[in-house]
Every structure is written in structure tokens, then in C-alpha cells.
VOGU-3710 file (C-alpha; in Angstrom, 3 decimals, decimal comma):
1> menqhhhghh> 0,000/0,000/0,000  1,285/3,421/-0,905  1,901/5,302/2,308  2,069/8,770/0,872  0,445/10,925/3,494  -1,903/13,700/2,601  -0,166/16,002/5,079  3,050/15,672/3,123  5,420/12,784/2,838  7,240/11,792/5,990
11> penkpedvha> 10,944/11,667/5,252  12,465/8,252/5,668  14,430/7,948/8,898  18,118/7,290/8,622  18,381/5,327/11,856  21,553/6,158/13,696  23,094/3,196/15,333  21,760/2,896/18,863  25,163/1,829/20,149  26,869/4,868/18,709
21> mkeahehhhg> 24,167/7,013/20,354  24,708/5,118/23,589  28,455/5,808/23,508  27,859/9,437/22,568  25,486/9,700/25,506  28,064/8,304/27,914  30,742/10,773/26,805  28,387/13,692/26,442  29,351/16,965/28,034  26,790/19,155/26,361
31> haddhgghdk> 27,240/20,359/22,815  25,630/23,398/21,357  24,506/21,315/18,474  22,875/18,789/20,744  20,055/20,806/22,145  17,201/19,910/19,916  18,922/20,455/16,600  17,473/23,922/16,182  20,360/26,011/17,422  22,709/27,412/14,806
41> haghhtedfl> 25,667/27,979/17,114  27,336/24,710/16,220  30,905/23,969/17,112  30,761/25,442/20,616  30,347/23,262/23,656  27,977/24,571/26,274  30,872/24,617/28,726  32,987/26,548/26,208  30,719/29,576/26,710  31,234/29,336/30,477
51> krfwicmvit> 35,033/29,113/30,101  35,083/32,139/27,773  32,876/34,010/30,235  35,258/33,489/33,191  38,347/34,466/31,197  36,590/37,569/29,824  35,400/38,500/33,333  39,009/38,541/34,556  40,044/40,774/31,609  37,009/43,031/32,206
61> ipilllshmi> 38,275/44,142/35,656  41,355/46,096/34,370  39,230/47,420/31,462  36,742/48,885/33,959  39,561/50,388/36,052  41,186/51,990/32,984  37,934/53,402/31,515  37,630/57,177/32,049  33,829/57,044/32,353  34,010/54,482/35,164
71> qqwagfnwtf> 36,733/56,556/36,860  34,483/59,664/36,682  31,545/57,722/38,174  33,651/56,170/40,940  35,532/59,391/41,666  39,101/58,181/41,165  41,763/58,952/38,576  44,179/56,268/37,438  46,170/57,216/34,342  49,578/56,432/33,009
81> sgdkyvllal> 51,422/56,905/29,770  50,029/54,583/27,098  47,049/53,466/29,225  44,739/53,789/26,211  46,876/51,274/24,290  46,634/48,825/27,186  42,862/49,351/27,070  42,871/48,705/23,326  44,928/45,502/23,761  42,586/44,165/26,470
91> gtiiyfyggw> 39,510/45,212/24,445  40,925/43,431/21,382  41,433/40,205/23,373  37,837/40,364/24,674  36,448/41,205/21,226  38,176/38,324/19,441  38,196/35,707/22,228  34,836/36,448/23,898  33,150/37,518/20,666  34,434/34,583/18,602
101> pfltglvrel> 31,272/32,396/18,915  29,176/35,361/17,743  31,543/36,333/14,895  31,633/32,753/13,534  27,846/32,614/14,033  27,513/35,736/11,869  29,452/34,057/9,042  27,252/30,961/9,295  24,030/32,973/9,293  25,163/34,984/6,277
111> ksktlgmmtl> 26,081/31,776/4,429  22,737/30,142/5,182  20,849/33,431/4,510  19,114/33,152/7,898  19,987/36,326/9,747  19,345/36,127/13,469  20,795/36,667/16,905  24,424/36,025/15,976  24,266/38,657/13,215  22,878/41,298/15,564
121> vavaittayl> 25,336/40,598/18,376  28,292/40,449/15,965  27,300/43,752/14,285  26,799/45,426/17,696  30,142/44,332/19,221  32,033/45,040/15,975  30,580/48,563/15,804  31,545/49,197/19,445  35,048/47,757/18,939  35,846/49,622/15,711
131> yssavvfgle> 34,553/52,950/17,077  36,507/52,555/20,353  39,683/51,620/18,446  39,249/54,731/16,277  38,968/56,879/19,442  42,302/55,454/20,695  43,898/56,537/17,400  42,593/60,104/17,550  38,860/60,178/16,726  36,997/62,700/18,926
141> gmdffwelat> 34,789/61,003/21,515  34,631/58,563/24,419  35,634/54,907/23,938  33,202/52,011/24,476  35,648/49,382/25,741  34,022/48,879/29,148  30,594/48,544/27,523  31,995/46,157/24,912  33,528/43,999/27,667  30,430/43,903/29,894
151> lidimlighw> 28,211/43,300/26,859  30,270/40,271/25,729  30,389/38,929/29,326  26,610/39,097/29,631  26,039/37,596/26,173  28,337/34,653/27,046  26,778/33,903/30,435  23,271/34,488/29,090  23,953/32,130/26,222  25,369/29,516/28,583
161> lemksqmaas> 22,324/29,740/30,893  19,940/29,523/27,980  21,748/26,514/26,493  21,638/24,795/29,886  17,858/25,320/29,900  17,588/24,010/26,361  19,622/20,924/27,215  16,486/19,678/28,994  15,046/18,816/25,608  17,966/16,670/24,484
171> kaleslvall> 18,428/15,283/28,003  14,973/13,750/27,745  15,963/12,116/24,448  19,241/10,974/25,989  17,270/9,461/28,846  15,618/7,218/26,240  19,064/6,198/24,934  20,210/5,636/28,513  17,504/2,996/28,954  19,881/0,443/27,492
181> psvvhvekdn> 22,578/-1,327/29,510  26,200/-1,159/28,324  26,967/-4,824/28,994  24,634/-7,788/28,465  24,663/-11,425/29,653  24,448/-13,874/26,767  24,057/-17,644/27,160  25,849/-19,896/24,677  26,369/-23,650/25,160  25,079/-23,371/28,751
191> qvtdiplkdl> 27,784/-20,789/29,496  26,852/-17,204/30,400  29,258/-14,568/29,117  29,151/-10,783/29,347  29,456/-8,969/26,017  29,135/-5,289/25,003  25,631/-4,262/23,907  26,833/-3,509/20,354  27,817/-7,180/19,861  24,312/-8,450/20,678
201> rtgdsllvkp> 22,647/-10,114/17,672  19,132/-11,260/16,806  18,722/-14,889/17,839  20,999/-14,622/20,908  19,789/-15,902/24,277  19,864/-13,057/26,740  19,809/-13,460/30,517  18,116/-10,551/32,339  18,750/-10,510/36,079  16,519/-8,805/38,696
211> gekvaadglv> 16,569/-4,996/38,438  18,415/-5,002/35,111  17,287/-3,316/31,915  16,187/-5,441/28,975  18,781/-4,846/26,237  16,727/-5,810/23,168  13,249/-6,776/22,008  12,598/-10,476/22,360  10,506/-13,414/23,533  10,774/-14,902/27,012
221> idgisfvnes> 11,922/-18,507/26,669  12,339/-19,228/30,372  11,469/-17,688/33,743  8,712/-15,466/35,149  9,021/-11,854/36,258  7,191/-8,547/36,374  8,639/-5,959/34,012  8,274/-2,176/34,240  7,653/-0,720/30,752  6,378/2,678/31,955
231> mltgesvpvq> 9,172/4,719/30,379  8,258/3,283/26,984  4,519/2,785/27,083  3,353/5,076/29,882  1,772/1,978/31,513  2,527/2,525/35,211  1,770/-1,008/36,458  4,545/-3,607/35,939  3,488/-6,317/33,461  3,909/-10,027/34,142
241> kqkdskviag> 6,176/-11,812/31,651  6,432/-15,575/31,287  7,248/-18,066/28,531  6,352/-16,667/25,053  5,693/-13,131/26,429  7,171/-10,290/24,409  9,600/-7,908/26,116  10,876/-4,589/24,770  14,304/-3,009/24,925  14,632/-0,482/27,732
251> aingdgvikv> 12,069/-2,081/30,067  13,261/-2,713/33,648  13,071/-6,249/35,009  11,525/-6,848/38,430  12,660/-9,516/40,893  12,632/-12,595/38,655  15,294/-13,922/36,271  14,159/-14,237/32,650  15,855/-15,712/29,627  15,010/-13,869/26,422
261> qvtgagndsy> 15,504/-14,863/22,808  16,443/-11,656/20,978  14,118/-10,768/18,076  15,160/-7,145/17,594  18,610/-5,849/18,516  20,011/-2,398/17,758  18,134/-0,525/15,045  15,388/-3,151/14,868  14,306/-2,553/18,468  11,152/-0,746/19,467
271> lqkvinmvkt> 13,192/1,716/21,547  15,416/2,639/18,602  12,330/3,201/16,433  10,902/5,463/19,149  14,206/7,383/19,377  14,333/7,820/15,591  10,710/8,907/15,510  11,257/11,429/18,314  14,355/12,804/16,565  12,520/13,116/13,260
281> aqgaksntqn> 9,526/14,790/14,907  11,793/17,179/16,829  13,545/18,055/13,590  10,365/18,412/11,558  8,864/21,863/11,505  5,173/22,427/12,018  3,241/25,398/10,686  3,659/27,247/14,000  7,416/26,661/13,897  7,648/28,021/10,351
291> ladrvagwlt> 5,695/31,095/11,446  8,110/31,691/14,360  11,097/31,333/12,009  9,616/33,889/9,624  8,868/36,320/12,475  12,436/35,920/13,835  13,844/36,664/10,359  11,701/39,790/10,037  12,606/40,883/13,558  16,319/40,736/12,688
301> lvsitvgivt> 15,743/43,041/9,729  13,578/45,325/11,900  16,342/45,417/14,552  19,030/46,384/12,028  16,759/48,992/10,436  15,654/50,477/13,778  19,305/50,489/14,923  20,439/52,456/11,851  17,461/54,849/12,043  18,173/55,389/15,774
311> fivwytggqd> 21,787/56,259/14,964  20,759/58,716/12,205  18,058/60,401/14,338  20,352/60,968/17,355  23,401/61,946/15,325  21,553/64,404/13,092  19,605/65,660/16,121  22,727/67,135/17,678  24,055/64,287/19,833  27,697/63,243/19,496
321> lafalermvt> 28,871/60,177/17,563  29,515/58,131/20,726  25,950/58,662/22,020  24,348/57,825/18,653  26,491/54,689/18,259  25,712/53,549/21,799  21,968/53,810/21,116  22,376/51,812/17,882  24,384/49,088/19,634  21,809/48,930/22,458
331> vmvtscphal> 18,904/48,544/20,004  20,655/45,713/18,160  21,597/43,818/21,307  18,283/44,299/23,100  16,141/43,313/20,125  17,918/40,038/19,292  15,111/37,658/18,314  16,728/34,888/20,314  13,768/34,262/22,592  11,689/33,909/19,443
341> gvaiplviai> 14,179/31,447/17,951  13,974/29,327/21,100  10,239/29,787/21,790  8,857/27,082/19,509  11,702/24,561/18,968  12,122/24,104/22,691  8,409/23,408/23,230  8,503/20,988/20,286  11,557/19,140/21,582  10,165/18,853/25,106
351> sttlsathgl> 6,605/17,925/24,054  7,781/15,262/21,594  9,983/13,555/24,160  7,447/13,890/26,973  4,843/12,335/24,676  7,136/9,415/23,841  7,700/8,607/27,501  3,909/8,634/28,049  3,131/6,275/25,192  2,153/8,975/22,646
361> lirnrtafen> 4,411/8,856/19,590  4,145/11,871/17,297  5,045/11,353/13,640  3,438/14,481/12,225  3,883/17,698/14,219  1,317/19,731/12,280  -1,349/17,042/12,777  -0,530/16,951/16,502  -0,995/20,725/16,751  -4,234/20,430/14,738
371> arklttiifd> -5,632/17,989/17,309  -6,871/21,042/19,228  -9,297/21,845/16,355  -10,937/18,401/16,130  -14,736/18,306/15,930  -15,299/14,585/15,278  -13,479/11,395/16,225  -14,272/8,123/14,473  -13,365/5,046/16,503  -12,767/1,695/14,880
381> ktgtltkgsh> -14,526/-0,681/17,298  -12,401/-3,805/17,656  -9,275/-3,342/19,724  -9,922/0,379/20,233  -13,115/0,760/22,237  -13,402/-2,980/22,837  -10,641/-5,274/24,006  -10,658/-7,435/20,904  -10,631/-10,233/23,495  -13,671/-12,346/24,238
391> eiqqiipvdd> -15,189/-12,517/27,708  -17,530/-15,338/28,755  -21,148/-14,180/28,940  -22,977/-17,432/29,755  -22,211/-21,108/30,430  -25,293/-23,177/29,541  -25,295/-26,875/30,609  -27,121/-29,338/28,313  -29,356/-31,946/30,014  -27,700/-31,285/33,392
401> qlssdqilqy> -24,967/-33,860/32,738  -22,331/-31,505/34,180  -22,466/-28,306/36,240  -21,454/-25,013/34,627  -18,212/-25,039/36,673  -17,321/-28,536/35,416  -18,033/-27,491/31,827  -15,702/-24,508/32,349  -13,002/-26,801/33,782  -13,190/-29,208/30,831
411> aaavqqnseh> -13,083/-26,298/28,374  -10,155/-24,643/30,201  -8,187/-27,909/30,383  -8,316/-28,355/26,617  -8,004/-24,625/25,790  -4,949/-23,964/28,007  -2,517/-24,788/25,192  -4,202/-22,465/22,680  -3,264/-18,824/21,968  -6,733/-17,981/20,594
421> hiahgvirkl> -8,617/-15,090/22,257  -11,467/-17,483/23,114  -8,958/-19,647/25,015  -7,717/-16,597/26,910  -11,319/-15,745/27,824  -11,921/-19,265/29,200  -8,725/-19,260/31,291  -9,535/-15,778/32,657  -12,986/-16,976/33,788  -11,473/-20,091/35,431
431> kekklelwgs> -8,997/-17,931/37,401  -11,751/-15,480/38,319  -13,814/-18,375/39,772  -10,663/-19,815/41,451  -11,321/-23,269/39,964  -8,630/-25,936/39,496  -7,028/-26,118/36,050  -7,013/-29,774/35,025  -4,230/-31,271/32,943  -4,707/-32,376/29,320
441> tdfkymqgig> -2,822/-34,464/26,757  -2,959/-35,068/22,985  -3,809/-31,423/22,322  -4,817/-30,613/18,735  -5,694/-27,223/17,259  -8,188/-27,341/14,392  -7,812/-24,092/12,464  -11,051/-22,119/12,221  -12,851/-24,862/14,146  -11,637/-25,357/17,715
451> vtgivngkev> -9,454/-27,529/19,942  -9,439/-31,092/21,149  -7,534/-33,135/23,753  -7,742/-35,840/26,439  -8,855/-34,656/29,913  -9,371/-37,090/32,829  -9,167/-39,939/30,317  -12,011/-38,522/28,209  -11,883/-36,971/24,751  -12,927/-33,321/25,005
461> vaagpnyfkh> -13,744/-30,940/22,158  -14,258/-27,190/22,530  -15,289/-25,777/19,160  -17,471/-23,388/17,219  -20,383/-24,266/14,900  -17,915/-25,136/12,090  -16,983/-28,321/13,992  -20,357/-29,861/13,189  -20,066/-28,982/9,505  -16,579/-30,493/9,533
471> eskpipaipd> -17,904/-33,684/11,115  -20,985/-33,610/8,821  -23,294/-33,518/11,825  -26,285/-31,182/12,354  -25,657/-28,106/14,532  -27,434/-28,645/17,874  -30,419/-26,464/18,750  -29,325/-23,194/20,305  -31,210/-22,070/23,440  -33,342/-18,905/23,272
481> qvdqatdtln> -31,244/-17,037/25,848  -28,345/-16,871/23,375  -28,314/-13,672/21,295  -26,899/-15,012/18,044  -26,523/-11,480/16,711  -23,943/-10,434/19,300  -22,572/-13,639/20,856  -19,789/-15,956/19,737  -20,667/-19,620/20,463  -18,391/-22,406/21,685
491> fvlvdgklvg> -19,679/-25,981/22,110  -18,145/-28,351/24,683  -18,322/-32,102/23,917  -17,100/-34,891/26,202  -16,601/-38,307/24,555  -18,597/-37,106/21,553  -21,554/-35,931/23,598  -22,594/-32,257/23,844  -22,466/-31,252/27,537  -22,761/-27,468/27,309
501> litfadsire> -22,445/-24,199/25,446  -20,252/-21,212/26,333  -21,133/-17,789/24,868  -18,584/-14,984/24,480  -18,867/-11,291/23,720  -16,137/-8,792/22,990  -15,937/-6,674/26,140  -15,763/-2,887/26,171  -12,569/-1,346/27,538  -12,790/-0,015/31,097
511> naaqaiaelk> -11,981/3,574/30,147  -14,009/3,734/26,926  -17,115/5,332/28,488  -15,015/7,852/30,420  -13,099/8,761/27,235  -16,315/9,367/25,269  -17,723/11,470/28,154  -14,517/13,570/28,263  -14,681/14,135/24,484  -18,302/15,297/24,873
521> kmniksfllt> -17,116/17,888/27,429  -14,633/19,112/24,805  -17,498/19,405/22,269  -15,999/16,639/20,143  -18,477/14,188/18,576  -17,652/10,467/18,617  -18,765/7,848/16,092  -18,327/4,097/16,066  -17,069/2,458/12,886  -17,303/-1,324/12,617
531> gdnekiaeav> -17,578/-4,221/10,233  -20,013/-5,840/12,688  -23,765/-5,917/12,178  -26,207/-3,158/13,194  -27,228/-4,884/16,441  -23,695/-5,093/17,847  -22,853/-1,554/16,673  -26,023/-0,139/18,201  -25,458/-1,971/21,496  -21,885/-0,647/21,882
541> ckkldmdgyl> -22,890/2,842/20,735  -25,747/3,043/23,270  -23,646/1,629/26,084  -20,953/4,277/25,541  -23,398/7,120/24,809  -21,719/7,919/21,487  -23,106/10,295/18,861  -23,693/7,595/16,264  -22,378/4,460/14,536  -21,493/3,215/11,057
551> agvlphqkqd> -22,067/-0,547/10,904  -21,186/-3,238/8,356  -18,360/-1,114/6,938  -15,799/-3,080/4,936  -12,113/-2,083/5,283  -11,939/-0,388/1,865  -15,051/1,705/2,665  -13,582/3,263/5,828  -11,723/5,962/3,903  -14,970/7,065/2,190
561> kvkdfqnkge> -16,731/7,351/5,561  -13,988/9,717/6,769  -14,323/11,736/3,544  -18,091/12,035/4,073  -17,512/13,737/7,442  -14,823/16,007/5,992  -17,155/17,042/3,176  -19,599/18,277/5,847  -16,837/20,570/7,163  -15,838/18,418/10,149
571> ivamtgdgvn> -12,198/18,226/11,325  -11,869/14,474/11,693  -9,590/12,171/13,657  -9,647/8,490/12,785  -8,659/6,090/15,544  -7,855/2,540/14,523  -5,402/-0,283/14,980  -3,459/0,708/11,898  -3,823/-2,584/10,010  -6,793/-2,401/7,656
581> dapalaqadv> -7,432/1,185/8,728  -4,415/2,583/6,865  -6,316/4,420/4,056  -8,770/5,931/6,574  -5,925/6,973/8,907  -4,213/8,678/5,978  -7,433/10,396/4,889  -8,262/11,813/8,327  -7,026/15,236/9,438  -5,397/13,437/12,357
591> giavgsgtdv> -4,710/9,707/12,014  -4,339/7,935/15,373  -3,075/4,348/15,507  -4,013/2,700/18,791  -2,438/-0,222/20,559  0,339/-0,711/18,060  2,310/-2,082/21,000  5,780/-2,940/19,823  4,952/-2,376/16,175  5,841/1,292/15,764
601> aaetadiilv> 5,546/1,070/12,008  1,939/2,256/11,794  3,147/4,058/8,709  0,068/6,086/7,866  -0,790/7,353/11,341  0,189/10,836/12,476  0,115/9,853/16,134  0,635/6,404/17,613  -0,807/5,562/21,039  1,309/2,709/22,371
611> nsdpmdvvqm> -1,327/1,545/24,846  -4,819/0,551/23,879  -6,401/2,891/26,402  -9,121/5,117/24,854  -8,294/7,759/27,507  -4,968/8,242/25,712  -6,922/9,804/22,835  -8,281/12,369/25,302  -4,825/12,831/26,820  -3,334/13,355/23,351
621> itfgratyrk> -5,851/16,115/22,523  -5,389/17,765/25,941  -1,611/17,606/25,581  -1,822/18,924/22,010  -3,800/21,894/23,323  -1,334/22,452/26,193  1,616/22,314/23,754  -0,022/24,834/21,451  -0,791/27,101/24,442  2,869/27,006/25,477
631> mvqnlawaig> 3,924/27,944/21,934  1,504/30,873/21,858  2,612/32,022/25,339  6,271/31,896/24,266  5,587/33,724/21,006  3,573/36,400/22,840  6,340/36,839/25,412  9,117/36,996/22,805  7,302/39,491/20,578  5,857/41,513/23,494
641> ynviaiplaa> 9,308/41,856/25,034  10,659/43,374/21,818  7,724/45,763/21,449  8,637/47,272/24,845  12,434/46,850/24,788  13,233/48,295/21,340  11,790/51,795/21,995  13,544/51,885/25,398  16,833/50,902/23,749  16,348/53,544/21,057
651> gvlypsfmls> 16,077/56,148/23,837  12,436/57,269/23,694  12,531/58,135/27,425  15,799/60,103/27,201  16,937/61,897/29,327  14,849/60,502/32,210  15,731/56,844/31,372  18,608/55,338/29,417  19,023/51,634/28,734  22,728/50,743/28,559
661> pamgavlmsa> 23,983/48,101/26,077  24,880/45,809/28,989  21,411/46,208/30,518  19,901/45,534/27,089  21,918/42,317/26,926  20,691/41,314/30,403  17,076/41,869/29,336  17,591/39,935/26,108  19,168/36,948/27,925  16,482/37,085/30,620
671> stivvainak> 13,684/36,997/28,047  15,259/33,921/26,415  15,627/32,159/29,765  11,988/32,961/30,677  10,890/31,329/27,399  13,104/28,281/28,077  11,757/27,858/31,627  8,161/28,264/30,411  8,753/25,486/27,853  10,152/23,229/30,604
681> llkvn> 6,928/23,696/32,620  5,021/21,731/29,941  3,458/18,648/31,515  1,456/15,667/30,301  -1,714/15,612/32,402
//
């Protein structure tokens, strides 16, 4: 099936090797390029900014002492022959050493034609440096060296603080990488050896001791334990694992020892797919992100223009060159659109990773943001609102040969070796009633018919109506209390004689009614879509108090049903299990694949809910709204700050208030840090 999405094609992931990421994580000391991929100040470690700051601070002290303006303010006079050349030398060191990240950033921004913060800072410090140097060599006026030094100091520390805040986004992604152990225990020829994670291969037998992390996806071949998968699925309760249970890389083993046959190591693991998906989603730009980028670009041009106009107005209005230049520098530094550049990417990086650790995987950012506009959600019934598992409704003895409990015991004894959902339903009922599970031998599975085996020396068959066709026998009369429209039937025969009937119905998920009620509160309509008959659809729809149902829909018709709603002007989400729902998921405004479990490749869905809990749909919409709110708050703050700060920097309140370049830099850094902290406050409800 062609998985070209109507929202635009999702670029193919180039999965980075999980082991390389693991090693990178272990040696990571914070790289400017690492915080979410949106920062353009590559090539400078976070700590590098701090080191430059401390060195520049030391150099700033003699610059302050040698500056005539500072001496006038402080009321002391410290001059010596050639002091201005010492000042120039110290100023030059600060300009080139402290300003280097900004100067190289300017070159990069010019090359990529994306003018931004680096351009403004570089232009401001270069103007201050060149003017001050000219004063040393005879130009009339007062030098700017102390302002240049304090400005660079504040820009360096501000940038370091802001990058530390932004690291939260990549830290969360690293925490996913850190879910894997470095060394694993592999069993070969009854010998357990420890090998590095990168040498683990599909097919290996892996020993996972109590409290250890599972290193790869696999099947339990021996042992029983409870495993905590919360960091991958959001499921808070540890899940029991025994023979033939699936385990996923990154889950934490409880107090049992399990032996696992590896089915997905490295890039094939669920965790690696999640990491790749998170990285792709963090890198992908939504409509809101593109808007912020455009605004930041415009703001840079506005800053440069306002800076030049400020200079011209003051200089032609009778102020000296130093005053006019200082105002221009202050405007450029204060109005850096850095907060705007951080506002959206940081929210995106944090929300994507938070979602992943709560079992919501976002493949399409724009669709996720559009979740706030939804008016209608169509739920595919089986596996989404219902468990897709069959629960026993009635046990009906025939001719009172056996009691209903005995019938259940015979059925359970023969069903215990089957993986069919009917078998699971029988075993669940037996455990619920605390009845003994009898042993059975000679088990046979008859595909599409049922199971047979020897229990207590008797031949027992548990099968559906097809068994009688297969044996060319008439189907027994079915009692009136059985609703053949909604119930699945299973006949129990002992030594060829019918002893009872067991009826099953697909049970509704515990949280389904609550989810539908919550959607109603949000003014979102819910519809049931099913291939089942009208009776079943109507029963489920009424029970959950949904807005309507579409029954008897074949897989290829689902897409048309979604289109019908869209043609009426509805914003539609389709929620399905991602198998035969692919065309409908692709057609919907927001495609939600539910309960994909370890299969992350629900290729046509925009959002994948790892658990099969209908409340996750509500959580996803709520979180989508919260994410969008954070983006809007950050944009409003970043733009609002500039609206107030630029006029102050330009000197509209002169002479009663003057914003110095250093103070402008403090405000600019503070606004960026406020935006970063606000993004970090994003929570999944």
C-alpha cells in the first residue's frame, strides 16, 4: 500500500546506530549542536561559553579600572602613559576571544541566509570595537571598551544559561538512549558470558537478572518476572512476563530472572524506532514553527533597520557620535530575536519527548498541533473501544450432565494450550472463579474450528459451529437465551456428547465510556465504525453514549466514511489499529493508531498511542492543546518583550531613562531564559 500521506510525505528515517548514540550519551558533556537540533551555534560546547565568560570577566576588571567614564563615576583617577593602548589591547582580546562564537555565528548565518541573533550581536560588538579603536587613534569622543567587555560577558553567560535550559530537551531524548545497559549477559552452550551491547545479535539468548534493563526486544523462553515498561509505554503497572511473552528493549526487570531470545537488537528494536521517531519529529517543523522562524527573520531586519534609524536620528539631532552609536548598539543587542528562535523549537523538543515517555508517539507535528481543532473522532470498534478479546457471557449446561463449573473446567483444560482469544477468555474466567485447572494431553488445534484433547481420560472438544459442519453432523439447537446477533458460540463435547455451550462477547474497555464522556465535554463528537452488524454496533454505541455508529463497513469503505464527514466541514480524527485502517488513517485530518504495542511502524498514522487505552486519545488532545498554548505564550512573550524593549533601547525616554547596552543584553538573555523555563513547565496531564 502506498503510504504517501496527505499532510506531506514523511521523510524516511536514517536510523543512527543505537550503540553509537549510547556511547555518545556516555561521553556527552553538552554540545551546542545537541540541544534539539534547532540552534545554529554549532561547534561550541555549552561549557565553552562558560570558560570564555570566566576568562573575559578577569580581563574586564582592568578594562573597567582603565575606563575614564568608570573613573568619573567612581571618583578616582588612574592614568599612566600609554594606558589607552593597554585598554585597546585588552579590548581586542575580549572582542576576538569572547566575541568569537558570535563572529563565527555571523558568518554561518550569512552563508545560510538566515539572519538572526548572531548577526545582531556580531554587528553590535564590531561597531563598538571599531569605534573605540578609532577613538584610541585620535577620533573625537569617548571609547566604548568597558561597555563592549560587559556586553560580551553578559552575552556569554546568558547564552550559557539559555543553552543549559535548552539541554532539557535533548536530556529527555538521551534518557531514552540511557535505557539500554552497556553490557549484556548472553548464554551460549550453557555458558553465560558478558558482552558489550553492540555485539548483541538477533537470535541470541539473553539473561536478564533482577533490576536489570532489557537490552533488546525479544521473547521470554524461560522464567517469570514482572517488568516495568512505563518509560516506553506510559503503563505505570509492571506487566507479568512468562514463557512466550514479548519484552521490549529499555524495560526494567523486576525480581525474577528471565531468559530472552532476541528478536530485535540495535536498530530493529522498538526503543530505537521510538528514538528515531522522536528525533525526526523534533527536527520536523510544524506550521507554527515556520511562522516563528519567519517572524524571527523579520525581527532581525527590523532590529538592524531600527538600529540604523536610531543612529541617524540621534546623530543628526545634535548628539555626538559616541551617544548615537551607543543607542544603535543597544537597540541591536536588546532586540535580538533569540527568545523567538527558542520559543517554539524548545516546546517541540520537550513535548515530543514527553509524549514518547507517556506512550504517545508523534510522527506528524502539524497534525498533533491540529488535534486542538478536532470536531469529530471516528473510533474503529475492535481493539480500540473494545478489548478485541472475548469474555464469557454465559455457560449453559445441556441436560444437566455436568455443572457449569465442570463445563468450564473441561473447556479450560483443553483450551490452556491455545493462543486464541477465546482460550484466553476461558482461562480468565477459570482464574476469576478460582477453579482448578485440570491437565490435558494429545492437544490438537483445528484451524477455524476449535481444539481437542484428552482430559481425565475422556476426549474433550471445545469448538465453534464449524466443527459440526466439519464432522458432517447437524448443529445442535441453540437455546433462546443466546443472542446469536452479538454472541460468539463455543460448544463443549465430552466423549462425543454435547455437555454445554459457552457464549462470548467482545468486552468494552474499562476507560471507553469515560473517554467518550470527556470528548463530549470538549465538544468533540464520537462515532463508532465497525464491520459488525447493526445490532452489535447499536449496542456498543448506546452503552458508551456515542453520537452515532457506522455498521457493516468493509475495510476499503472506511476511507470514504472519513471523507463524508470532511465534506460536511468536520475536522476528523480516525482512531484505529493501523492494520486495515491505513487508508482511513491517511485520509483523516489526524490519524491515530491505537495499541500498536511494539509495532511502531503504523506508517500512515500521524500519532501512535502505544497503549490501547481510549483515555490516551483524550490525553493526546489535551496535551496537544497544552503544547499549542505554550507555543503561543512563548511567542507572545518573545514578541511583546521586543515591542517594549526596542523603543527603550532607542532612547524614547531620554533623558529621564537610558538603557545601557549591557542592561539591554541582560534583558535579552532574561527573556530567552523565561521562554526556556516556560517550555520546561510543559506537563502531560
